[in-house]
VOGU-3710 file (C-alpha; in Angstrom, 3 decimals, decimal comma):
1> xxxxxxxxxx> -0,155/-0,241/0,317  1,636/3,197/-0,692  0,401/6,822/-0,282  -0,635/9,829/-2,711  1,201/12,142/-3,405  -1,396/15,186/-2,782  1,045/17,736/-2,818  0,886/17,498/-6,894  -2,751/18,047/-6,930  -3,014/21,712/-7,997
11> xxxxxxxxxx> -3,633/24,334/-10,756  -1,802/27,641/-11,168  1,862/28,027/-10,615  3,790/24,816/-9,269  4,932/27,215/-5,903  0,781/27,338/-5,716  -0,552/25,054/-2,556  -2,555/21,885/-3,560  -6,164/21,826/-4,023  -5,472/19,341/-0,925
21> xxxxxxxxxx> -4,498/22,076/1,055  -6,851/24,606/0,146  -9,474/22,453/1,050  -8,417/21,588/4,478  -7,369/25,510/4,881  -10,929/26,397/4,136  -12,484/23,517/6,538  -9,885/24,914/9,451  -8,491/21,004/9,988  -5,280/23,098/9,385
31> xxxxxxxxxx> -3,083/23,999/12,827  -1,885/27,429/12,905  1,422/27,048/12,503  0,293/24,553/9,086  -2,015/27,516/7,606  0,549/30,138/8,238  2,368/29,523/4,938  -0,861/29,394/2,514  -2,704/31,773/4,057  0,415/34,128/3,344
41> xxxxxxxxxx> 0,444/32,858/-0,565  -3,202/33,041/-1,047  -3,263/36,412/0,229  -0,672/38,075/-2,503  -1,551/35,261/-5,087  -4,439/36,698/-7,637  -5,136/33,194/-8,499  -5,039/31,236/-5,595  -7,300/34,021/-3,379  -9,985/33,032/-6,543
51> xxxxxxxxxx> -9,714/29,742/-5,663  -10,358/30,267/-2,108  -13,331/32,606/-3,064  -15,029/29,806/-5,304  -14,511/27,575/-1,816  -16,148/30,017/0,309  -18,743/31,027/-2,126  -20,072/27,199/-2,768  -23,364/27,054/-4,428  -23,782/30,480/-4,100
61> xxxxxxxxxx> -20,818/31,249/-6,630  -23,010/29,436/-9,049  -25,115/32,197/-11,149  -28,096/30,837/-12,367  -28,199/28,180/-9,503  -30,029/27,924/-6,842  -29,540/25,212/-3,993  -32,702/25,000/-2,314  -34,605/24,139/-5,496  -31,623/21,985/-6,401
71> xxxxxxxxxx> -32,137/20,090/-2,946  -35,902/20,304/-3,302  -36,589/18,702/-6,293  -33,868/15,449/-4,730  -35,972/15,225/-1,926  -38,802/14,324/-3,853  -37,390/11,176/-4,836  -37,128/11,987/-9,341  -36,448/8,948/-11,427  -33,869/10,373/-13,792
81> xxxxxxxxxx> -31,065/12,739/-12,964  -31,614/16,556/-12,285  -30,795/18,170/-15,798  -28,042/20,409/-14,297  -26,589/23,340/-16,211  -22,903/21,767/-17,558  -21,172/24,524/-15,974  -22,495/23,482/-12,908  -20,620/19,880/-13,602  -17,769/20,747/-14,750
91> xxxxxxxxxx> -16,999/23,517/-11,749  -18,094/20,399/-9,679  -15,444/18,277/-11,373  -12,542/20,890/-11,313  -13,180/22,726/-7,780  -15,657/20,605/-5,371  -14,074/18,897/-2,748  -16,179/16,210/-0,126  -13,712/17,839/3,137  -14,908/21,214/2,575
101> xxxxxxxxxx> -18,782/20,593/0,129  -20,376/17,883/2,657  -23,567/19,336/1,470  -22,339/18,453/-2,702  -21,330/15,116/-1,418  -24,864/14,263/0,147  -25,937/15,393/-3,173  -23,965/13,183/-5,058  -24,827/10,021/-2,597  -28,739/10,991/-3,473
111> xxxxxxxxxx> -28,723/11,404/-6,686  -26,798/8,095/-7,246  -29,215/5,862/-4,979  -32,237/7,990/-6,521  -34,370/6,457/-3,234  -35,935/8,184/-0,601  -35,379/5,535/1,526  -31,662/5,056/1,262  -29,459/5,918/4,268  -25,905/6,528/3,006
121> xxxxxxxxxx> -23,088/6,109/5,480  -22,965/9,578/5,997  -26,414/10,536/6,942  -25,954/9,809/10,576  -27,357/11,215/13,969  -25,495/13,404/15,807  -22,514/12,853/17,968  -22,292/8,676/16,822  -19,426/6,775/15,409  -18,924/7,056/11,537
131> xxxxxxxxxx> -15,678/6,431/8,733  -15,789/8,450/5,813  -13,990/6,763/2,853  -12,296/9,008/0,119  -11,336/7,748/-3,377  -8,393/9,634/-5,030  -9,825/10,215/-8,733  -7,846/12,330/-11,019  -7,227/16,083/-9,419  -9,098/15,517/-6,530
141> xxxxxxxxxx> -10,897/13,584/-4,124  -14,578/11,918/-3,644  -16,271/10,749/-0,840  -17,054/6,965/-1,439  -20,579/4,839/-0,773  -20,238/1,808/1,246  -21,511/-0,589/-0,903  -19,703/0,452/-4,150  -17,219/-0,827/-6,510  -13,653/-0,041/-6,165
151> xxxxxxxxxx> -11,057/-1,160/-8,685  -7,231/-2,828/-7,587  -5,061/-0,070/-6,699  -7,655/2,542/-6,070  -6,473/4,776/-3,342  -8,335/5,613/-0,649  -8,283/7,964/2,787  -10,128/7,916/5,896  -11,614/10,639/8,395  -13,880/9,832/11,304
161> xxxxxxxxxx> -16,115/10,624/12,878  -15,900/9,996/17,050  -18,717/10,268/19,798  -16,238/10,410/22,587  -12,778/10,666/23,141  -10,581/7,289/22,467  -8,214/4,544/20,505  -9,589/3,888/16,764  -8,239/1,358/14,301  -9,582/0,676/10,991
171> xxxxxxxxxx> -9,733/-3,358/10,261  -10,519/-4,763/6,982  -12,080/-8,468/6,958  -11,663/-10,160/3,586  -14,062/-12,275/1,856  -12,052/-15,385/3,086  -12,460/-13,979/6,625  -8,753/-12,853/7,159  -8,771/-9,727/9,136  -6,056/-7,412/8,199
181> xxxxxxxxxx> -5,239/-3,308/9,661  -6,038/-0,746/7,351  -5,010/2,029/9,350  -2,699/3,033/11,139  0,093/1,448/8,657  2,805/2,997/10,277  3,762/1,887/13,756  3,957/4,446/16,333  1,179/6,411/14,940  -1,120/8,572/16,467
191> xxxxxxxxxx> -4,500/6,655/17,631  -5,820/8,312/20,361  -8,589/11,389/19,346  -11,062/13,483/21,333  -14,408/13,759/20,346  -14,660/15,319/17,401  -16,493/14,774/13,460  -14,436/14,938/10,167  -10,709/13,852/11,863  -8,810/12,979/9,249
201> xxxxxxxxxx> -6,524/9,522/9,297  -2,701/10,339/8,310  -1,655/8,742/5,024  -4,117/7,035/2,216  -3,847/3,310/1,335  -3,816/1,508/-2,111  -6,384/-1,575/-2,709  -4,521/-4,737/-3,867  -5,522/-6,890/-6,726  -7,736/-9,844/-4,642
211> xxxxxxxxxx> -11,062/-9,254/-5,905  -14,368/-10,138/-3,861  -16,658/-8,157/-1,203  -14,535/-6,841/1,838  -15,791/-5,015/4,151  -13,701/-2,524/6,292  -14,510/-1,835/10,326  -13,565/1,724/12,430  -13,115/0,439/16,104  -13,463/2,812/18,501
221> xxxxxxxxxx> -12,437/1,947/22,347  -12,734/4,266/25,186  -9,034/5,457/27,470  -9,912/2,856/29,793  -9,831/0,243/27,547  -6,985/1,127/24,932  -5,932/0,604/21,671  -8,305/-1,896/19,941  -6,810/-5,755/19,824  -9,494/-7,828/17,566
231> xxxxxxxxxx> -10,405/-10,911/16,228  -12,080/-12,197/12,917  -15,298/-13,453/13,550  -15,810/-14,682/9,388  -16,340/-12,873/6,691  -19,933/-11,495/7,534  -19,492/-10,596/10,917  -17,742/-7,744/12,700  -14,529/-8,189/14,908  -14,572/-9,703/18,427
241> xxxxxxxxxx> -12,999/-6,692/20,116  -12,868/-6,084/23,872  -15,910/-4,916/26,249  -16,804/-1,408/25,946  -15,560/-1,167/22,630  -18,330/-0,038/19,422  -17,553/-0,421/15,437  -19,195/0,531/12,405  -18,620/-1,418/9,067  -17,957/0,215/5,217
251> xxxxxx> -18,533/-2,444/2,295  -15,945/-2,276/-0,454  -16,782/-4,621/-3,377  -13,779/-4,728/-5,598  -14,047/-5,783/-9,087  -11,517/-8,009/-11,678
//
């Protein structure tokens, strides 16, 4: 498994911040020290200032698009995709990243399912445990849907929502029932986090070439339990973890 080079995903000149960095800056995910350099660059670069302005504007920056009307039509459960203007689709492909446009990700999931009763993984009660899987596509990342089809070599990164402070890991269960660690990949990685939403897990993973259905399980254990130590309970069951730990699944269907 190898991490993608997010530093190459950018518009503008080579010294301009990557799209991923601007997304994290806009979302407030960078520390004060990490944010200083991209903030200074954006302040002095007209191109990057425009890129940040587009992120801040969201749907309001698209002439002729009323997000209230669009979302209202989606909620009625239309049987066919919305006839969005071509300029909107192009703008979304080039500029919208799921880490900073959660509403857009929700719209995309609803358009794919076309069903009112489907509950995608990101639709959860406030304060619940959640695993968000992002797939690197072209020059940006897109949030994936549990149960979706993936290809060998797809590069993934994770963010998590935690209802309380504790230790986390992401375990994978292969179609054979074999258990493996999908995150963390490196020893010594920080796995203790406080209560929060959209916590990014460092690094990224690449899917191997073994086809079939796999399930990722986010495991969250309270402080008093310590880091998760789990065993496999079979291909169709959640791993067996210490008492007090909770899990949430995400299904991957890997093609040949």
